[in-house]
C-alpha positions in Angstrom: 0.0 0.0 0.0 1.0 3.6 -0.6 -1.6 4.9 1.8 -1.0 3.3 5.2 0.1 0.1 6.7 -2.8 -2.4 7.4 -2.8 -3.4 10.9 -6.5 -3.8 11.7 -9.7 -4.1 9.6 -10.5 -0.4 9.7 -7.1 0.4 7.9 -8.6 -1.0 4.7 -11.5 1.4 4.6 -11.6 3.2 1.3 -8.3 1.8 0.0 -8.4 1.1 -3.7 -6.8 -2.3 -4.1 -6.0 -4.1 -7.3 -7.5 -7.6 -7.1 -7.7 -10.4 -9.5 -10.5 -10.5 -11.8 -13.0 -12.8 -10.1 -16.1 -12.6 -8.0 -14.7 -14.1 -4.8 -11.6 -12.0 -4.6 -13.7 -8.8 -5.3 -16.3 -9.7 -2.8 -13.7 -10.5 -0.2 -11.9 -7.2 -0.4 -15.2 -5.4 -0.6 -16.3 -7.2 2.6 -13.1 -6.1 4.3 -14.0 -2.4 3.5 -11.6 -1.8 0.7 -12.6 -0.7 -2.8 -11.7 -3.8 -4.8 -10.5 -2.9 -8.3 -10.2 -5.9 -10.7 -7.5 -5.2 -13.1 -5.5 -7.1 -15.6 -1.9 -7.8 -14.3 -0.3 -6.1 -17.2 -1.9 -2.8 -16.2 -1.2 -3.0 -12.5 2.3 -1.5 -12.2 1.4 1.7 -14.2 -1.9 2.1 -12.4 -0.1 1.8 -9.0 2.6 4.3 -9.9 -0.1 6.8 -11.2 -2.2 6.5 -8.1 -5.2 4.9 -9.9 -5.0 2.2 -7.2 -3.6 2.5 -3.7 -2.6 -1.1 -3.0 -2.0 -4.4 -4.6 -2.3 -8.0 -3.4 0.9 -10.0 -4.1 3.0 -12.7 -2.5 6.5 -11.6 -1.4 8.3 -13.2 -4.3 6.2 -11.3 -6.8 6.6 -8.0 -4.8 10.4 -8.2 -5.2 10.5 -9.8 -8.7 8.2 -7.1 -10.1 9.7 -4.1 -8.2 6.7 -3.2 -6.1 9.0 -3.1 -3.0 10.8 0.0 -4.7 7.5 1.9 -5.2 5.6 0.8 -2.1 5.6 2.5 1.2 4.1 -0.4 3.2 3.7 -4.1 2.9 1.2 -5.7 5.3 1.1 -9.5 5.5 -2.7 -10.3 5.5 -2.4 -14.1 4.9 -5.8 -13.9 3.0 -4.6 -16.3 0.3 -2.1 -19.1 0.0 -0.8 -19.9 -3.4 0.6 -23.3 -4.0 1.9 -25.4 -7.0 -0.7 -28.0 -8.1 0.2 -31.5 -9.3 -2.7 -32.6 -11.4 -3.4 -35.5 -13.7 -6.4 -36.9 -15.3 -8.5 -39.7 -13.5 -8.0 -41.9 -16.6 -4.1 -41.6 -16.3 -4.3 -42.3 -12.5 -6.5 -45.3 -13.0 -4.1 -46.7 -15.7 -1.3 -47.0 -13.1 -1.1 -50.0 -10.9 -1.2 -49.8 -7.1 2.7 -49.6 -6.8 2.9 -46.8 -9.3 0.1 -44.8 -7.6 1.7 -45.1 -4.2 5.1 -44.0 -5.6 3.6 -41.1 -7.4 1.6 -40.1 -4.3 4.7 -40.4 -2.2 6.5 -38.0 -4.6 3.7 -35.6 -4.7 3.5 -35.5 -0.8 7.3 -35.0 -0.7 7.1 -32.2 -3.3 4.3 -30.5 -1.2 6.3 -30.5 1.9 9.4 -29.3 0.1 7.6 -26.4 -1.5 6.2 -25.3 1.9 9.7 -25.4 3.3 11.2 -23.4 0.5 8.4 -20.7 1.0 9.2 -20.5 4.7 12.9 -20.3 4.2 12.7 -17.6 1.5 10.1 -15.4 3.2 12.5 -13.6 5.5 14.9 -13.1 2.4 12.2 -11.3 0.6 11.2 -9.2 3.7 14.8 -8.2 4.3 15.1 -7.1 0.6 11.8 -5.1 0.8 13.0 -3.4 3.9 16.3 -2.6 2.2 14.4 -0.9 -0.6 12.4 1.3 1.9 9.2 -0.7 2.1 8.0 -1.0 5.8 6.8 -4.6 6.4 4.3 -5.5 9.1 2.6 -8.8 9.9 -0.9 -8.9 11.2 -1.1 -11.2 14.1 -4.8 -11.1 15.1 -7.2 -11.9 12.3 -10.4 -12.1 14.2 -12.1 -9.1 12.8 -11.0 -10.0 9.3 -12.5 -13.5 9.6 -15.7 -12.1 11.0 -16.1 -9.5 8.2 -15.9 -12.3 5.5 -17.7 -15.1 7.3 -20.9 -14.6 5.3 -19.0 -15.2 2.0 -18.7 -18.9 2.8 -22.4 -19.4 2.6 -22.8 -16.9 -0.2 -20.4 -18.8 -2.5 -20.9 -22.4 -1.3 -23.4 -23.2 -4.1 -20.9 -21.9 -6.7 -18.1 -24.0 -5.3 -20.1 -27.2 -5.3 -18.8 -30.3 -3.5 -15.3 -28.8 -3.2 -16.6 -26.4 -0.6 -17.1 -29.1 2.0 -13.7 -30.5 1.2 -12.2 -27.1 1.7 -13.9 -26.5 5.0 -12.8 -30.0 6.2 -9.2 -29.2 5.1 -9.0 -26.0 7.1 -10.7 -27.6 10.2 -14.1 -25.9 9.9 
């Protein structure tokens, strides 16, 4: 953000934040009090520099790789989204494998997932240090209670759109 650090829910009030183009990201940021501004990625840097938007949502690696740490006053860790790499294959391919091959592939996928989480954790502080060196003040929100409460209604609102995966998501996050 170039307006203020986000430390509590009210800090988002009125901030024009670039979001991905999608109903759930827009609804989430609006529920949090921001002015969600869906925008193509290719337009984001220029819009941010020109003040068309006040903030962007990006992971640390993208902030640094795209130079946003050099043009941003603040970086607030909101933990609103976690992006990961996905290993996907068709059901027909999976079913064409024997049990041993399936087990081996699953073991490799589980290892890759744990490894990726470790890499992200290990590099987080490196990115934070680089952002700070470029003058961007980094803060981590520690109490998400009011953020969760402000967006709670979205679960039910989008449950039908998500279909069966909704239940699986809730189970995965312990809800």
